[in-house]
N, C-alpha and C positions, 0 to 999 in steps of 0.2 A: 430518351423520348419514346422509344417504342413501348417501353413498359408503362409509360404514363398513358399513351394511346389505347393500349390494351386494357388498363384499368378503367379508363373513361368509358371505353365501348362496352366493357362488362357491366358497369354501373347503369349505363343507359338501358341495356338489355333487361337488367333486373327491374328497374324502375318501371319501364314500359309494360313488363309482365304483370306488375302489381296494381295496374290502373283499373279501376272498377268500370263497369259498363256505362255508368253515367258521366265518366270523364274524371271522377275524383280519385283520390287515394285515400283509403280508410285504414290507417294503421292504429293499433291500440295504443292508448296512453296508460302506461304502467306507473301506477303510484304505490303507496304503501298499502298494508292490509286493511286500512280504515274503512274504505267503501265496502269491501267484501264482508267485513265483520258486521257493519252497520246494516247491510242488506239482510244478513241472517238474523240479526236482532229485530229488524222491522218485520220481517215475515213471520218469525215465530210470535212476536208480540201481538200481531194482528190475526194469528191463527190462519195465516195463508200458508198451507202445507204444500208448497211446491218442492216436493222432495228431491227431485233431481237436481234443481238449481241449488237448494240448500246443501246437498251432499257435495256437489262439485265446487261449490264456494268454499266449503269446510275443508276440502282436499287442498285448495290453494293456500288458505290461510295456514293450515298445518305445515304445508311444505316449506313456508318461509321462516319457520322457527329456527333459531340458532341453537347450538350445542348446550349454550348455558341456560336455555329456557326462554330467552328474550326474543323480541322481534326487533328489527332495525328498520330506519328510514333509508339508510345508504350503507354500503359495504363497509366502510371504515368508521362508522359511528362507534364509538367506544363502549363496550359492554352491551348496549342495546338502548332502546327508547321506551320509557316507562308508559306513556299514553298508548303507543302502538301495542305494547305487550298486554296491557290491561284490556283493550278493545278486543285483541285476538283471543285472549284467555276467556273472556266473557262470551264472545260468539262461539267458541268451540263448545263451551258448557251448554249454551243455549241451543245449539244444533241438536243436541242429543247423541251425537256420535263420539263425544269424548266425556270422561268422567274425572273428577278431581283426584281420584286415586291412581290415574294414568300417570306414568312415569314423567312424561313430557309436560304435563299439566302441574305436577309437583315442582318441576323445575321453574316453570313459569311463575307460580306462586312464590317461590323462593326469591327469584329476581324481583318481583313487584314489591315484596315486603322489604328487601334490602334497599330499595329506593324510596321508601316512605309510604307505600301503599296508595290507595286510589285517591287519598286527599291531595296528592302531589300531582295529579295529572293535569293536562291543559284544559281550558275552559270548555271547548267543544266536547271532549270526552266527558266532563263533569256534567254538562247539560244532558248528554245522552244517558248517562248513569241516573241522573235525576229524573228523567222521562220514563225510565223504566224501573223506578222505585229502589235504586241502589244507593242513592246519595241524597242528602237532605237539600231542599231549595234553600237558598240564603234568605233571611228575614228582611234583608235590606236589598232592594233591587240595585243592580249595577247602573241601570238607566230606567227611569220611570217612563211608562207607555206615554205619558203626556208629551213627551218630546216630539211625538208625531204631529202635534197640533201647532208647534211653534212656527211662526212665519220665517221666511227665508231672510228677513232683515233682522232677525234676532241674532245676537252675538254667537250663539251655538244652537243649530237646528239639525234635524235629522239628515238634511241633504248636504251637511258638511262632511258626511261620510261618504266614501265612495260607493258605487253601486253593489260591488260584489260583497261589500261589508254590509250595506243596508238590508240585502236579502237574506242575511244571516241573522241580523239584529232584529228585524220585525217579527219573525216568529218566536224568537227567543222572548221578546217583550211580553208576548201573549201568555206563553206556557209558564214563564217565571211569575207572572202576575197572578195566574190561577193555581200556582203550585201543582201544576198538572203531572200526573203519572199514571202508568198502566202496569199492573203486575197480573201475571197469568199463572196457571199451576206449572207452567214449564219454565217460568222465570227462575233462573238460578240465584242462589244466595251468596252474595260477595262479601258478607260481613266479616269473613276470615282474612280478608286483605284491606279492610277498612281501619287503617291506623288512626288514632285520635289526631285531628287536625291541630297544627299550630296556629295560634291566633296572629293574623296579619293585620296590622293597623291599616286602615284605608289611608292613602296618600292625601297630604293636605290639598293639592291642586284638584284631586278627584272630588273631595268634599265641596271645594269652591265651585266646581262645575255643576254639581248637583244643586247647590244653592242657587246658582244663577238660573238654572232651568226651572227650579221652583218659583223663582220670583217671576219668571216670564209666564208661567203657568197661572199664576195668582192674578195676573193683569187679564186673563181671558174673561169674558162677561158671561160665565156659566157658573152654576154650583158645582161644588167639587165632584159630587157623584155623576153628574152630567158630563163634566170634562172627562172624567175617567172612562165613562162608557163610550164617548166619542172617539177618545184615543184608541181603545181597543178596536173599535169598528174601522177607524182610519187604517190601522195595522193590517186588519183582515182585507180591506178593499186594496191596500198596497199590493199585498200578495196576489190577489186575484187579478189585478191589472197586469202583473208581470209573468203570468204562467204562459210558457211557450206552447205553440201548437202540440207539440209532442206530450205536454203535461208537467214538464219540469219547471221549476222556478229559475229563470234565468240561465237555464241549461246546466246548473250546477247539481250534483247529486247531494251534497251536503246540505244545501239551503232547501232543497226539495224534501229531504228527510225531515228536517226540522218543520217544514210547512205542514206536513202531514199531521204531526203531533199537535200543532197549533190549531188546525181545523177541528181535530177531535176534541181539543180543550174548548172549543167554541160550541161544542154539541153536535158537529157534523157526525153522521153515522159513518161506519167504517165501510158501508156499501154505498155512500154518497158518489154520484158520478164523477165528481171533481177528484175525490180521493182515489177512486178506481183508475181514473185516467192518469193520475200522477203516478201511481204504483207502476203501470204499465210503462210510463216513460222512463222509470228508474230501471226497470227490467231491460229496456231497450238499450241501455248503457252497457250491457254486458258485451265482452268480446273474447276472443280465443287466441291469445298469444301462445304460440306453440302448443295449441289444443288444450291448454289450461285455462278455464274460464276465469275472467276478471271483470269486476264492475269498475268501469271508468269514472273518474270524478267529473269528466266532461269529454266530449269528443273533440279532436283536433283536425278535423277534416278540411276546413278552409285553410288553416295554417299549412298542413302537409301538401295540399293540392298546389296552392299558390306558390310555395317554396320549390316544390318539385318541378312544376312547370317552368319556372324562371331558371333553375339549375340546368334543366334539359336544353333550354334555349341559349343559355351561356356556353353549353357544351356543343352548340352549333347544330342541334336538332331544329329544323326549320319550323317557322310558325304556321306554315301550310300543312304540316304533318297531321295526321289524324289524332296523335296523341295530344298535340298542343291545341288543336281545334276543340277537341272534346273537353279538355281542362278548362279552355276559356269559355265554353258555353255553360259548364257547371259553375264557374265563378261568377259569370254574369247574372245567372239566375239567383245567386245568394247576396247580391248586393242589397243593402237595406234600403227599403222605402218608407219605412215608418219612423216617426219621431220617437226617440228614446229619452231616457232621463238626462242624457248628455246635454239636452237643449236647455235645461235649467240654468246652466252657467254659461251656455253658448247659444244664445237664442236667435242669432241672426244669420243662420246658414241652414240649407236645406240637407235632408239625409243624403248619404253617399258613401257610407262606410261599409266595412265588412266586419263580421264577428269572428271568434275563434272556432266556434262549432257550427256544424251544418244546421243545427236545430236553433241557432240563435237568430232572432229576427229584430231584437230591440236593443242589443247591447254591443255596439260596434267598438272596436279598439283601433289605435293609430297603427300598431305594428302589423295587424292582420291587413289592414287597409292598404298600407304602402306595399305589403307583400303581394296582394292581389292586383294592385296597379302595375307593379313590375311585371307580372305574369301576362297581363293583357296590353302592355304597351305597344308591342308590334301590331297587334290585331286592331288596336285603336287607330292606327295610321290609315287603315283602308276601309273599316266597317263602321258606318254611323252609329250603330247601337253601342259598340264598344267605345266609340269617342265620346258620346254622351255619358256613359258610365265613368270614363276616365276623368272627364271634366268635373262631375260631381264629386268624385272621389278625391281629387287634388284639391279642390275647394274646401272640402270638409277637413282634410289633413292640415291645410294651411291655417284654417280657422280654430284648430285645436291647440294651437301654440300658447303656452302658459304666459302670463304677464312677465314672469322672471327671464323668458326667452328660451326655456327648455320645452320639451314635449312630455305629456303624461301618457299613461296607457289608455285610460277609458274616459276620463272627465276632465274638463279644463278648470284650472284654479281651484282644485279641491285639495287644498293643503293648508288648511286653517290651523294654527298652532294650538288653539284652544281645544280643537277636536282630539289632538293627541293626548290630551290630558284625561280623557275618559278612562275610568279604571277597568278596562277589560283587557285581559292578558293578550299581548301582541299587537294591540291596536296602534301603538306608536309606530309600528311598521306597516300595517296593512289597512288601517282604518281610513286612511287618505290616499291620495293619488298624485304625489309630487312629481315634478320632472325627474327623469332618470338619465343617467349617461347612455345606457344602451338604446333607449328609445329615441333620445335626441340625436345620438350618432347615426342610428339606422335611418331616421327621417331625413337627416342632412344628406346622407348618402343617396337616398331616393330622389330628394330634390335636385341635388347636383347631377348625378349620372342620368337620371330618368326625365326630369322635368327641364333641366338645363339652367338651373338658378345658380348664382355665383355669390361669392362673399360680398360683392358690392351691393347685394340687395339687402335692405335693412332687416327683412325677416331672417335671412340666413345669418347676417352679421351678429344679431342677437343671439341666435342659437349657439353659434360658435363661441361667442363671449361667454355664454352661461357654461358651456362645456369646458372651456379652458379652466374656468375657476374650480371645476370639480376634480381636476386631476390631483391624484394622491401623491404624496412626498417621493415615493419610490417610481413615479411615472405611470402607474397604472390608473384605471377608472373602474369604479364598481358598477357591475351590471345587476339590475334588479331581477330580471326575469330569466337570466341564464346563470350558470355558475362559472365564474362571478366575476373575477377580476380580469381573467383572460377574455370572457365574453364582453365585458364593458370596455376593455382597451381595444379590441378588435373593432367594435361598433364606432367608438370614438375616433379611431386612427382613420378607418375608411370613410367615415362621414366627413371629417374635416379634409381629407385628401380630395373628395369628390367636388367640394365647393371651392377648391382653390387654395387650400393653405398648403404652403410649401413643404415638401418632405424634409427640408432642412431647418424647419422651424424648431426651436429648442423643445417645445412640448412634444412634438413628433418624435425627435430624436431620443428624447428621455424615455418615451414609452417603447421605442424600438429597443433600446438597451436593456429594459427590464424584461421585455419579451425574450430576447436571446439569452439573458442570464438565467431565466428559469426553465429553459429547454432541458428536456431529460436526455439521459445518455443514449437512449434508443432513437433519439431523433424526434420523438413526439413531445407532447405537452399534456399535463394532466393536473387538474385542481380539485381539491376536495370540497364537498358540500359544507365542510366546516367553516370554509371562508364566509359563507353566507351568514353563518351564526355569529362569528366573532368579528366580522367585518374587517377582515385582514387576510391577505392572501396565505393560504395554507396548502402546500403541495400535496398531491395525492400519492406520489411516489411511483405512479405508473402513468402511462399515456392512454388517452381516450381518442377515438376518431374525431368527434366534433370539436373538442377543445383544440386538437392538433390543427385541424383544418382552419379554425378561427385564427389561430396565431399565424399560420402560414399565409393566409389571405390578407391579414393585416400587413405582414412584412411585405408581401408582393405589391401591394397598393403603393408603398413608398419607396420601393426599390427599383433603380433603373434596370437592373438584371438580377437574376436568381443569386442569392448569397449563399454561402456554405450552411447557414442556419436553415434557409429555405430548402436547399437540396436534401438536407437530412430529414426535414419534415416530410418532404414529398416521398422519399423512400419509406418512411414509416407509413404513410398513408397507402402506399402500394403494397407493402408487406403485410398490412393488417386487414387488407380487403376481405379475406376469407376467414379471419380469426373469430373464434367463438369462445370467449371466456367472460368472466365478471366485468372486465374493463369495456366490453362491447355494450353492456347493459347498464353501466354506472350512469345514475340520473344526472344529466346536465341541464335540465330545466328547472327553474325555480318557481315556487308558489308562495309558500308562507315560510318565512325564515325560522328555521328550527323546528317546523312542522309539516311541510309538504314539499317534496321534491319528485320530479317526473322523468321517466325514461321514454323519450319519443322514438318509437321503431324507425321513424323516417330519417332521423339524424345521421345514421350511419351511411345514408346514401347522399343526402342534400349537401351537407357541408363538404365532405371529401370530393364530390363531384364539382363543386363550385371551385374549391381550391385548385384541384388539378387542371380544370379548364382554364383558369386564370393563369396558372403556371405556363400552361401550354401557349397561351397568347404572348405572356411575357418573354418567354424563350424565342418564339418566332420574331418578336419585333426587335 
């Protein structure tokens, strides 16, 4: 117990020292080289010669290359990732600091060709290459711009896609329609890695969807040219209406990158105030993990601040302390007061959520909202302003429950089967926003432990019923926004426990057995990002702090006293506190299955601190 106390106090000290003056915690979100590569490509394409930024980004991209010439999305990705490698290779050439004759570039080229060349990269990479003249635009639109005009009552419409998909699709509709691209004197020639493309037959269901959209468009009372013009302008206005105060589109780097090219395709000058403001917003996404500059795909300030404040309070840092008070003031200032697109499918509730990014004002999500509410719960008991924020937030969370009983991330009931038929790579998993086990479990845990709701309430009963049906044969649950089955199982167990499901329930016991069975010999837990791709648990072979903490916390929630598995997990967390190797930076945050994974620097503090604090309470009781 002395060791536990020592590690808790160490974590508290470290976290307090990292707090910013405004009360937030501002850790860097580290993803793949995609954002760094795209920033280099954008600046060079627009002849913005910010040489220091380009040079430093180039250094980071080059530093991530593997010995075989490839770039990876995660440590144990076999061989490397084709799309990431093409993006990095292109950016290094575009930077002007690397040449095709360089040994590392020849190795990259060899890897790319061995994987089929640029014709086999993912959709976003193909769009980027097309925008810069390296890849031909398809003669057949994946989606016609006219989808922007279809009413919400039509079987398939633009708002059947979730918000983060819509803000990427809208600019693509414009640039693909115009077949727009920019080439400069500095644009590299990638023809040597452009292997002839295999002909892929468009899926039958996709052709059916396009025919359905066409039938809807034909019923609009305009001439075809008028309809087309209106659709393009609707897409333009859609983007303009969703630009955040910092200039980014929905606070995402990738959608903002695409928006810049869409505006250029519409005739905006590269000196247009909107474009200049947008570029400054992208530059502001740069951060310095270990003094090596990186462009974040988004900031995680709300998420980090809410979870760290909550973790500190669970470690018995009093809510009266300056640390918690400042964090509370920051979170209170970031509660959303504007209506966002979420109201389209959830029209009868006032704003009250929080977003993931501190620059996010219109795109709240359920997970960040419950995290922020956990952090201000104690403050809401004595301060009227926090109480009002609490009430608005809880009402918003309750209103977001899907009709199937689970909770989504961003938008209610955006899970139409027809929308999944759209022939855009990866849209079957990211185009919509279905209920997920991790969101549902974490929401139930909040509603049980912090709001005081119980299984006897219909809302809770429906949530538990949905969650029970999602359990896998081995006893686990799949988590959409973390890696992956450990994350989902932790959320499900703690959520059901909080609302009164007995620890002896067969579903709980089955999950416990699964967690114990996959524990590593060093006492920790570790799961590969491959799980997120194959949708089946894949062990990492090593332990990570966050996944170990999730497993320990789940077991603690349903154990009367610490078990041998828990004790071994705690010992791993204590022993790894000052450890620095690849397992400490392995990405355990999920974005796009097979395409985007994130390392949150905050995770090595949040989750171990929570698990150790809960262990301490369990041991004393």
